[in-house]
N, C-alpha and C positions, 0 to 999 in steps of 0.2 A: 752593666748598662748596655742597652741595645741601641745602635744607630742604624737606621735604614740606609741602604746604599743609595746614593743620590748624585746628581751632577755637581760640578764644582760650585763652592759657595759663592753666592752673589749672582750666579747665572740665572737668567730668566727661565721659569718653568714652562713646559709645553702647555698648549691649550688643554682645557679640562677634558675635552673629548678624547685627547690622546691618552688620558690616564684611566679611562673607563675599562672595566673588565667585560669581555663578551659574556652574554647571558649564558652561553653554553658552559662556561667554566665556573659559574657561580656555585654550583653544587659541590665543587671540590675545594671551596675556599678554606674551609676549616682544616683540611688535611694537609695543606701546604705550609711550609715554613718560609718566613721572610728572611732575606739576606741580612746579615748583621756585620757591622764592622765595629771593632772594639776600641773603646776609649781607654781602657786600662788593661790590667793583666789578665791573661788566661781566657779571653773570650774568643769569638770567631770573627774573622774578617773575610767574608766572601766577596771578592771583588774582581773576578775575571771570568770570561766565558769558559764553559766546560767543553772539551772536545767530545765529539759524538761517541768515540770508542776509547776507553781508558787504555793506557799502555799495558802490555802484558808483563813486561819485565823491566824493572828499573833498579838502580843501585839502592835507593832509599825511598821508602814510603812514609809520608808524614800524615798522621790521622788528626785532622782538625786544623783550621786556618786561623789560629789565634796568633798573638804577637810572638809568643815563643816558638810556635810551629813554623810561622812564616820566616822568622829570623833563622831558624835552623835550616829550613828548606832552601832559602835564598843563598845562604853561605855555602851549603853543600853544592848547589849549582855553580856558585862562583869558584869552588874548588875543582870543578870539572866532573862532578858526579851527576848522573841522571836521577832526577827527583820527580816524584808525583805527590801532590798534596790532595788528599781526599777530604772534602768539606761537605757536610750533609745539607747545609742550607742552600736554598736557591733564591733567586730574586724574582719577585712578582710585583706587578703593578698594584697600586692601591688607589682607591677613590680619594680624591683630594678633599680634605675638610678644612675648615677655617683654622688657620694657625698651624697646620701640620707641617708646612714648609719650614717654618721656623723651628718647630719642635724637633724636626729631623736633625737639626744641626746642634742639638744640645750636647755639650761635652761635659764629661764628668771627671771626678778625681782632681788631682793637682796638675799643675803644669809640669813640663819636662825640665830637669835640671839643666843648667847652662851647658851648652855644647852639644845638644842632641840634634842639631840640624845637619849633621854629616859634614861639617866643615873641617874636621881634623883638629889635632892638638888637644883633645879632651880625653879624660879617663872614663867618660861615660860609655858604657858598652853599647848602648843604642846608637850613639854618635859614631862609634867605630864600625858597627854593622852597616849603617847607611853609607859611610864613607867607602867601605869596600865595595858596596853595590853600585857606587856611582850616583847615589841619590842625595839630594840636598833638600831640606825643608826650609820654607820661608818662615822664620821664627820671629816672634814679637817679644821683646824684653820688657819686663815690668819690675818695678822696684819693690822694696819691702813694705811700702805703705799701701800696696795693692792687696795685702793680706790682712784679714781681720781675725784676731784671736778672741774668742768668746768664752769667758769663764762663768761660773755660777753667779746668780743674783744680778744678772744684767751687766756685768763688767765686760767692756769691750775695749780692745786696743788695736790700733792700726799699725801693726809691726810684724815683721817676719821673724820667726825664731832664729836666733843666731846673729841677727843684724845688729848694728850699733844702737838701734832703738830698743832692743829687747831688755837690756839690763834695767832700764827705768821701769819697765813693766814688772820685772821681778821685785824691784824695791817696793813698788806700790802694793803688790799682792802680798808679799811675805816679809818685808822689812829689809833694813840695811844688811843684816847678817846674811840673809839669803842672797843678796846681791853679791857679797864678797865670796860666798860659796860657789855661786854660779861662775864668777870670774875665775876662781881657782880650778873648777872643773873644765872650764874652757881652756885654760893654760895647759892643764895636764893632757887633755885630748890632743891639743896641737902638738905637744912634745912627743907623744907616742904615735902620732899618725904616720910618720915616715917609716916607722918600724912595723906598723900594723899591716901595711900592704906593700910588698916589694915589687909587684909585677903589674903591668897593664892588664886589665880584666880579660882582654882577648887572647892573652898568652895561655890561659888555663885550658887544659884538656884532661879528660878522665882516663889517662893511660900512663904507661911507663915513660913516655916521651916528655912528660911535663918537666922533670929536672933538667934535661938537655935543652929544652926550649927556654926555660928560665935562665939557665947559665949563659946561653948564647945572646939573649937580649940584654940583660943587665948583670953581667957576672959579678962586679964589685958589690952592687946593691943586694944581689941575691945571697952572696956569701956573708955579708954583714947581717942579713936577716936570719940566716941559719945559725950563725955563731954568736951574735950579740942580741938575741931577742930578749926584751925586758921581761922580768918576772910577772909584771902586770898583764902581759899578753900571752902567758904560757898556756899550754893545752889544759882545758878544763876550767880556766878562770872565767867567771861570768862578769858581766858588766856591773852587776849589783855589788860585787866585792870591791870594785874600783870606786864606785859612787859612794858607798858607805864610808869610805875613808876620807871623803871630802865634804859631803853634804850631810848636815845634821837637822836642818829645818824640815819638819814633817811635810808641810805643804809643797815645798820644792822637791822633796824626795818622791812624793806621789806624782808630781808633774813629770819627773824623769821617767817614771814607769809609763806614764801616758805617752811620752815621746817614743819609748821603746816599742810599745804596742803599735803605734802608728807607723813606724818605719820597718819593723821586723815581725809583727804579729805575735809577739811574746813579751812578757814583762822582763825587766832587767835581770832578774834572777834566773832566767831561762835562756839567755842569749849570750853568745861569746863576747868577751871584752874586745877582742881584735876586730870584730865586725862593727860594733857600736862605736868604738873609738874613731874609726874611719868616717862613719856617718855623721857623728857629732862634729868632727873636724871640718867636714865640708859645710856644715851649717855655719860655722864660725868664720869661714873664709870670706874675706870682704869681696872677692871677685865672684863668689857664687850668687847666682840669681835665678829666678824662675823664667822660663821661656814658654811661650804658647805657640804651637804650630798654626800658622794661618790656615783657616779652613777646619780647625778642630782636629780631634783624634782621627777622623776619617782620612785626613791628609797623610798621617803616619801609616795607617793600614794600606792606603793606596801606594805609598812609596815602597813598602816592602813587596807588594805584589808586582809592581813594575820591575824591581830588582830581580825577583824570582823569574819573571818571564824574559827579562833582558838576557839572562844567562842560561836560557834554555829550559828552565823548569816548567812544570805543568801544574795548573790548578784546576781540579775537577770539582765543579759545583753540583749539588744534588747527588753526591756520591756518599751514600750512607754506609759506613763500615759496620757490617754485622758481626764479624769476629776476626781475630788475628789468627792466621794460619801458623802452625808450628811444624818443624821437621821431626825426624825420629829421635833426636836428642833433646827435644823440648824447646829449641831455640826458635825465635820468630823468623818466619820465612816469607811472609806476605800478608795480605788482607783479602777477605772476601766481602764484596759489596752486595748491597741489597739488589736483587735482580739476577744474581748468579755469577756476575763477572768477578774475576780474581786478578790481583796484581802481585806478582812475585818480587821480592826484595832480595837482591844479592848480598847487601851488606847489613842492613838493619831496618827495623820499623821504629818510628818515633811517634809517640802519642802525645798530643797536646790536649787530650781529654783530661778530666779530673782523674785522680788516682783511683777513685771508686769506679768511675766509668771505664777506665782501662782494665780494672780487675774483671769487669763484666764481659769484656771482649775475649778473655782467655778461657781455655778449657779448665775444668776443676782440677786443682792441684798443680797447675803449670807454673805458678808463681813461687819464687824462693821464700823461705820463712821470713826474711827481713821485710819483704814487700807485704806479705800477709799481715805482719805485725803493724806496719805502717797504716794499713787500711782497716785495722781491726775494729774501729768504731763504726764501720758501715753496717747498718741492719741487713740481715739476710735478704737477698734479692727476691726470694719467693714470698717474703712476708708482706710485700707490697708490689703492686704492678709498676708503679712509678714512685719516685721520691715525692713525698707530700701527698700521695693519693692511695687510699687503702683499696684492697681488692673488693670488687663489687660482689655483693651477696646475690643469690638467685632471686628472681622477682618475688616469689611467694614467701621467701624468708625475710624479705626486707621489713625492717621495723617501721611502725607508723611514724609519721613526722612528729617531731617534738616541738612544743611551743617554745619559741625563742626566749631565753632568759631576759630579765629586765636589764636595761642599759645601766651601767654603773655610773654613779654620780661623780666619781673621781675624774680629774682631767686626764686626757690621753697621755700615755707615757711610752717612751721607747724602751727597748729591752735592756739598755744600759750595759752593765758589766756582766750580765748573765752569759753563760756559754752560748756563743753564736756561731753559726756555720753558714749564714747566708746574709742577704741584704734586703732592705726595702728602699724603693726609689720614688721620688716625686719629680716629674718633669712638668714644667709649666711655661706658658708664654704669657707675658704681662705687657700690656700696652698702656703706659701712663700717659696722661695728657701732656701736650707739648710744654716743656719747661718745668715739668714736675718730677723729672728723674733726678734722684739725689746722686751724690758722689758714691758710686757703688764699688765695693771691693770685688776682686776677681774670685778670691777664695775666702771662705769663712770656716774656721776650725773651731768646733765646740769641745773645749778641753776640760769640762767638768768631769772629774773622775767617775761620777755616777752615770755618765753617758758613754764612756769609752768601753767598748767591748774588746774581745780578743781578736777581732778583725779590723780594729782601728777606731778612730773617732768619727762622730758625725761630721759631715762636710756639706757645705753649700758652695756651688760654683755658679757664677754668673758669667758665662763665656762671652757674652756680648759686651761686657765691661772692658774687655781687652781686644776683641775682634768683632767689630760691628758688622762685618760681612756675613755673619752667621744668622742674621735675622733681618726681616724687612725693616725699613727705616722707622724709628720710633718705638720698636718693640724690643723687649729683653727676654732672654731665655734663661730659665733657672733649672738647676739640677741639684736636688738635696737627697742625700742618702745616709743610711745608718745601718750598723750591724743588726742582724735579726736572727734569733734562734729559729730553727726549722720546726721544732716540736709543736708549737701552737698551731701550725698549719697542716701538720701531717694527717690529721683526721678530718680535714675539710675538703669538700668538693668545690672546684671552681664554679662560680655561678650560684652557689647556695647562699642562704641568708646569713649563716654564720661567717662565711668567707667575706661577704660584703661588709658585715659589721666590723670585722677585724681589720679589713683593708681600710675602711673609713677611719678607724681609730688611729692607725699608723699614719694615714695622710694628715689627720689633724695634728698629730705630734710633730710631723715634719714641717707643717705650716707654722707651728709654734716656733720652731727654730728659725724659719725664714723671717718671721715677724721680729725677732730680736735684732736682725740686721736691717731689714727693710719693712717697717711697720705697715706701710700702705700698699704693699705688693698685692695682697689678696683682693683688695678693693678694685684693682684694675685687671683682674684675671681675664684672659682671653681664651685659654685652653689649658687643660691639664690631663695627665694620665699618671697612674700609680702602678709601680711594679712591685711584685711580692716574690717570695721564694718560689711559689708555684708558677709565676710568670717566667722566672729563670728556667725552671724545669721545662716549661712548654716550648719556649723559643730557643733555649740554648742547651736543652737536654742535660741540665745540670742545676741542682739545687744546693749542693754542698760546697762550701768554700772554707778557707782558712787552713793554716799549717797544722798538720797532725804529726808533729815530730819529724818534719821534713829535714832535708839535708842541711847539715851545718847548724841546726837550730841550737844545739847545746854546746857548741864549740868544736874546734877542729876544722880541717879543710873541707870545703863542700865536696860532696861525692855524687857520683851519678846515681840516679834512681832507676833501677832496673826492675821492671815488672816481670821479666823473663829474660833469659839469655837473648841478646840482640834486640831487645825491646826496651828502648829508652823512654823515659817520661820527661817532659818539659812543661813549664808553666809556673803559675804562682805558688803551687804546692811543693815545688822542688827546689826552692831557693830561699835562703834565710832572710831576704828582704822582700818588701812589697813594692809595687810600682812597675811602670812600664820598662824602665832600664833594667831592673832586676830580671824581669821575665825575658827580655831580649838576651840577657847574659846566659840564662839557662839554656836557651836554644843555641846560642853561639858556641857554648862549651861542648855540647853534643856534636855539633857540626865539626868543630876542631878535632874531636876524637875520631870521627869517621874519616876525616881527610888524611891523606899521606902526610907525614911530618914536613917534608920539604915544601909541599904546597901551602901548608899552614904557615911556615916560616916566611915564605915568599909574600904571603898576604900581610904578615905583620910588618914588613918593611914599609908599607904605606901608612899604617896607623901608629906604629911604635918603632921607629928606626933604631937599630942597635947602636950602642956606643961607638963613636967614630973609630976608636982603635981596634974594635972587635969586628968591624964589618967584613974585612978580608977573611978572618977566621970563620965567621958565620957562613960566608958563601962557600968556603972550602968544606965545612961540615955538611952543608946542604948537598954539595956534589957527592960527598961520600955516602950520605944516606940514600940519595937517589940511586947510586950504583948498587947499594945493598938491596934496594927494592926492585932492581932490574929495570931502572929507567935510564934515560939519557942524562948527560951532564946538565945540571940545573944552573941557570943564570936568570936573574930577574929580567923581564922584558925591558927593552930600551925605553919605551914610553913610561913604564912604571918607575924606572930609575930617575928619569928626568923629572917626573912629577914629585918624587920623594925629595930630590935635591932642591927643587924649586920651593917646595913647602918648607923645607928646613931653612932655606936662605931668606924667605919672605918675612918681612916684619909683621908684627901683630896687626890684624885688621886688613892685611893686604889681599885677603882672599875675596873680599867684596860680597855682594848679595848673590844669592843663588841664581843660576841662569834660568831664563824663561824657557818654557817648553813649547816647541812648535811641532805641530803635526802637519805633514804635507800630503796632499791628495792629488794624484795625477796618473795618467796611463801612457800616452804615446811618447814618441821621441822628443817632441818639443817640450813636453812636461819634464822629461829627464834633464833637459837643459836647465830648467828652473831649479830642479832638485840639486843638480850639481853646484849651481851658484849658492844655494842655501847651505849645503854641506860645507863648501869651502869657506863661506863667511862664518859659519858656526865654529869652525876649527881654527880660525884666525885668533891671534893673541888679543886678549881683551874683549872677546865677543860677549855679547849680552844674552845670547840664546843658544839653545841646542836643539837639534832635530830629534825629538823623542820617538817618533814613529813615522812610518811611511805607509800610505794607504793607496792601493791600486786595484783596478779591476782584475779578476782572476785571469790567468793565462789561458790561451786557447790553442788547440791543436793546429798545426800548420802542415801544408803539403797536400798532395792529392787525396781527396776524400776526407780531409780533416780528421785523420785517424792518428793515433799515437799519443805520446805524452804531451800535455799542454806546455806550450812555450811561454815562459814568463813575459810579462809586459816589459817594455823598455825601462819603465820606472822601477819595477821590482828588480830587474836585473842590475840596474845601477846601484840600488840600495844594497844589494848583497855584495856587489863588487866593492863598495865603500865600507864594508864591515858591519853593517847593521845585522843583528841576529834575528832569528825567526820570531822572537817575541815582539820585535819592533817593526815587523812587516805584516800588514793586515790586508787580506784580499777578499773582502765580502762580495757576494753576488749583488747585494743591494745594501745601500746605506741605511735601510730601515731594519736590518736584521737585529733582533734583541741582543744576540751575543756580541755583535760588533759595537753597538752602542754601549754595552756593559764594559767592553774592553776600553773604549774611548773614555768613559767616565773614570775608569781606574787610572788612566794616564794623566788625567787632570791637566789638559793642555792649557797654556795661556793664550795660544793663538792657533788657528787652523788656516792653512794656505792652500788654495785650490788652483790648479792650472790644467785645463782640458781633462778633468777627471772622468766625465762621461756618465755620472749618476746624479740624480736629483738628491738634494740633502734635505731631510725632513726637519721638522721643528725640534724633535728630540735631539738631533745632532747639533743644530745651531745653538741650543741652550747650554752646551757643555763648555766650549772654550771661553775662558774668562774675558778675553779681549775681542771675542767675536771671530768671524771667519772672513778672510780677505781673498778675493778672486782676481786673478790676472786675466783680463779679457782683452783680446786683440782688436779693439775698435775704440772709437771715440764715443763712449756712451753718452746719450741714449741711442745713438745710431747703431744699427746692426746688432741688436740683441739676439741671442740664440746660439745655435750650435755651429754655424758656418759663417762667421763674420768676415773672415778674410776672403773666402771664396766669393761671397756675394759682393764685397767691395770691389774686388778685381773684376768680377763679371760686369759690374756697373761702370767700370772704367774710371773710378775716382782717381784724382791726382794726389789726394792727401787722405791718409787715414791715421791711425795711431793706436796707442795701448792705454788701457785704464786699469787702475787698481781700485776695486770697489768692495764694500762690505756686502756679504751675501745675505739675502733675505729669501723668504719663501717664493716670491714672484721671480721669474726668470730674469737675471741680470738687471734687476731694478733697484738694487741697494744704493746707498749714498756713495758718491765717488770721492775717494781720498786723493788719488793722483792721476794725472793724464799727461800724455806727451804726444804731439803730432809728429807724423813721419811722412815724408814725401814718397810717392809710389812711382818709380820709373815705368814708362809705358810698355816695356818688354819684360818686366820682372814677373815670374810665375808666382802663384799663390804659395807653394811650399817654402820658397826662399823668403818671401815676405813674412810668412807666419813665424819662421825661425827667428828672423830679425826682430819682430815685435815681442816675442816671448823673452828673448835675451834682454831686450831693453826693459821690459816689465819686471824681470827678476832683479835687475840692477836698481830700478826705482824702489822696489819693495825693500830690499836689504838696506838701502841708504836711509830709509824712513822708519825702520823698526823701533828706534828709540822713541819716536813720536807716538808709536802705538803703545809702548810700555807706559809712557807717562800719561796717557789718556788724551793727549793733544790731538791725535789723529781722529778719534771718535768725535771730538768737538768740532774739528775743522772739516769733516766730510760733508760734501754738498749734495743735497737731494737732486735727483734727476728730473728733467722737464718731460713729463709724460706726453705732452702734446707733440714733442719732437721725436718720440721713440719710433724706431722702425725695427722690423723683424728679419732675421737672417735664417731662412729655413734650412733644415738639415738635409744633407745629400743622402738619399736612401738607396734601395735596391730594386723597387718595383714602382711602376706608375704607367698611366696612360700617356702616350706620346701626344703632345699638343701640336696641332697642325695650324699653320698660319699661311695667309695668302696676301697677295699684293706686292707691288714692286719694292716698297720699303716698309715692311711690317713693323708694328710697334715693338718695343722691348718686352721681355717676359713680364707677365703680370705678377709682380711681387710688391708687397706693401712698401718695402724700403726703396725699391726702384721708383715706384709711383711717387713717393715723397720727394725723392731727389729731383723729379721732373715736375713737381707741383700738381700732380693728379692723384686722386684718391682711388684706391683699389684694395680689395680684400686679400689678406694673405692666403696663399694656397695651402694645401695639405703638404705632407712631407715630400720633398723633391726626390725624384728617383733617378736611377742610373740613365734611363732613356733621355733625360733632360740634356745630357751631354752630347746628344746627336746634333750635328751641325745642319742648319737649314740655309742653303746657299741662295735663297731669295732675300736673306738679310744682308745688310751692309758688311763689308769686310771688317770694319772696326768692331762690330758686335761679335763676329765670329772669332776674331783674334782675342778679344777679352775672355770669351768663353774657353778658348784653348788654354789661356793662362790660368783661369780660375780653376779648371778641372784637371790641371796637370797633376800627375801622381795618381790620384783616384778621384773619380772613376775614369778620367781621361776622355777628352773630346774626340769624337770619331766622325769620319765622313764616309758615307755610303756612295761608292762610285760604280758605274756600269762599265764592264770590261767587254770590249769587242775585238774580233780578229783583225789581222792586218788590213790595210786599206784595199789591197788587190782582191782580197777574198771577202770583203765586208758584205757585199750584196749577196754572195752565194752562201755565206755562213752566218746569217743573222741569228740562226738558232743557237749559235755558240755563245751569245751574249749572256753574261752573268754579273751578279753584283758582288762587290768586294768592299768590306768594311775595314778601313785602315784607321789607326789611331794617330792623330796629329800631336806631336810632342812639342814642337817649337815652330812658330810662324812669325810673319811680319806683314804689315799692311803695305800694299803697293799703291802708289799714287795713281790717280785717274789717268793722267797722261801716259805714264809708263805702262800701265795696264792696257790702255788702248793700243799702244804701239806693239806690244808683245802679242796681243790677241788678234791683231789685224788679220783677216782672212780665215780665221778659225771658225768652225761651225759653232752655233750657240750651245753653250753648256760643255764644250770640249775642254778637257784639262790640257794645258799647254806646257810642253817641256822645251825650254830654251837653252841656248849655249851648250848644245850636245847632251841635254838631259841634266845639266848641273842645276838648272832652275826649274821648279815645278810651281805653276800658278793655277789656282782654282778660281773660276769665275764666280763672282758674287753679285748680289743685288746692287742696284743704283750704279752700275757700270764699273764697280771696283773689282779688285782681285786680291786674293790672299796667297802669299808666297809661303811654301812649306820649306822649312829649314831642316826639320828632322821628323821622321815618321816611323811607324811600326806596323807592318802588315800582320795579318792573323798568323799565329804560331811562329812568328819570326822575331828576331831581335831588332832593336832600334837601328835605323840606318839613315844615310843621307839620300837625297833625291836621286843622285847619280846612280847609286847601287840599285835603287828601286826601278829606275828607268831601264837599266841593263837587264833586269829580270823580267821585264814585260815581254821581251822578244818581239817587238814591233806591234804589239796590241795597243789599242787606244782606250782612253778613259773618258767617261762623261759623268758629270755630277748627276746623281739620281734626282728625279723630280720630288718635291716635297709633298 
């Protein structure tokens, strides 16, 4: 099943105009593939931006971003290996149609077994993979009554197989004797389960280190497994031999075969007893339940991609692998991509393509005989250009169109138990009237033996019955699928009349299954689409499915599937069970094999701690193995040891809900203060959130000429200092970049926090965080909206300002305000110090109220701004025309916010430039003092002074007069009386130095004076007035006329 890549479930979609494709690209529409994330085993999950240039050499190359491939790649990256995943699909925008937003969230297959959220303490391999990657899924539990079992002749039961409700179903279907036989089979499987599996699934690896690994983890249990294995679980014993000794009722015996096909892809006579005993025992366990990842299977794919990127792995989208490169010995050495690029693999190549697709990537004769036998059922590649499409005949030889045969009168039927190697799918959006939605099951399994193929039983999943966020309110999304043979489709062309008829027949049959569970569903249909084997081939480059004698299918230990030396295969065809956890295990086992043993053992301490008495022995063995491999002495990291100890000591249920994911956006030093507060709060005990990623503007070169290597921004530097990896640090030039938005969608953040980021955020960005985007703005909104609120407030001389935490909307700083706090402004405090104080306070306010954000209280309590009171704080730029003003006491600068403070109307100017920082000494001293405070740091207020020779030579050397621009760093306002006494007898406009040059007073308008406390002459360092006076050498200064 294909799921288009999309923002977080429940998030608002961008406007329709943002989803339109430019006309210039319309001609390429059919040649591009849409990105797909997988709901089940073996599919593709393209969910991260592709670097412009693929890496040349890595340790491991993974072909295909399915669940198995991503699990393998992410674990290899966790083990310290360099990994590149080549995924052929790319993401493209689609025109939005009615109902498509809901249909994109359709989830297929079954839910995940209990424990798949990455919380630890489970034998589920998917859970263990997510736990090692540091990822947790938000899981929804649902009971056995959420499953509907549909048998022939309309018999339906709301019960989960293996639950306490199921024996009553067996009795009603096949009688009391069958109920007793089922109970006996249940007892026998429980008794044999502990001997069937002696190891945690992540212990397994495909090399000679497996016995040592098993012995170090569970020595007693492993020895008992080797020495006391029951004869029922011996090598070569099938599950049918065990069942036949217990079950005699024909109907129940057929039903056991149905269960075997659904869980392992083979009947009981072809599957190992050891495997099926474990599967049946888990069904009978009272603690076993189904769990649904909130957000659907897309959330699972996104979690694996996040884990891959967090540990330094690379995901390449649009990277179509043309062939696997081999060395002189025939071993896989890398891959060649479409377009000519190649990636060399030092250790191995891992293929998540189908076995048939992998065979096509190899040169003729490169595969070993075992692999060729495994894929022997594949028709020769030259016999057809694509699976399900015959080679086209030349135009002149094309046969005339045939008249379509008459439609059969028989009702449409599914393929049933015929040999099947693909699927048909029905995706639908249903909008029943309010109050007309029945109590719907999450999963419906159609267990009539006539409908069950070798790829499983037909299934209907209504994802919105468990997760309402997957569709708009009042709508339900349905996904029905069934096994389908490829043969009827092989001679058809997509778009032909025959293809349309067969597609319609299969859709009718699937709607017939839906009607058995929800009879009125089709009457309220809003949108539907049907997928066929040829749909699989087109969008996933794969039409064939199902086990063809895969590993472990007939008994014995699962073994690696090698298409060539150093070319491993993972996915649904390489493991004896079906389902997402099984596919994750296939990838994890290959990753374990490629990792050094001591790194593998180190990772196992987190998911399967060794027996307490063997921990010291295990660590000693790790040290010895590391020395043998030429490595330093191994010891688990202190953080990992503490985490393992805490997990072991914590009671059940103490781990709590998964942490919320926060993405932070900021650039300068003040934003780094906010990030530091967030990181410290996220690492505190009992924290409800984690900082999943940090976004900053790209670094810029510093120094003369702006040449050299770009220097990271303060926010990026702090993120790296605090241990965030490359995958968690994003530096796009623009927040509109598709690759950046794609990466953010993969992260699936619960909240975005911005603080002086410096880039506008588009609608596509704002639609992604589940709880929205909060901005820390250093003013009391709606006052001083814009890029320079603190500078403008200080320039206006306000006595009180503050900080606001507001939701971000498309309009600048106009979102609803969640929090505000007023702050007094001392008359001598410069803008940089006030800015730092406000951001520190804003960060503390935000952290203290995050729980209100998670609960939804914040969104409800946020107050809209009063647009009538809004004022604008223009940005300080680099170029402008200098404004000239006249009069003894000129008015303040013409800015909308200043005019509002003074009760006058004025239009906001264009971007304020550096020349605005020039001081006009016809203005009052208080206005100039506030300007010095406002522009402290950058651009810095400056005064232009005329320099004349000494008084004795002034008349003879007037030609020596020159102008000097000095930057005023710190000033204070001198009272009128004091200023008059100091300036007594001085010529008009003369700069007065008093107390032997220790005091420097600049004459200002309205009879006032501005005392300079610190200044900086051109090309000099900051200095006191006394030092500047000594350097004048008797020259005098006069303020330049405005």
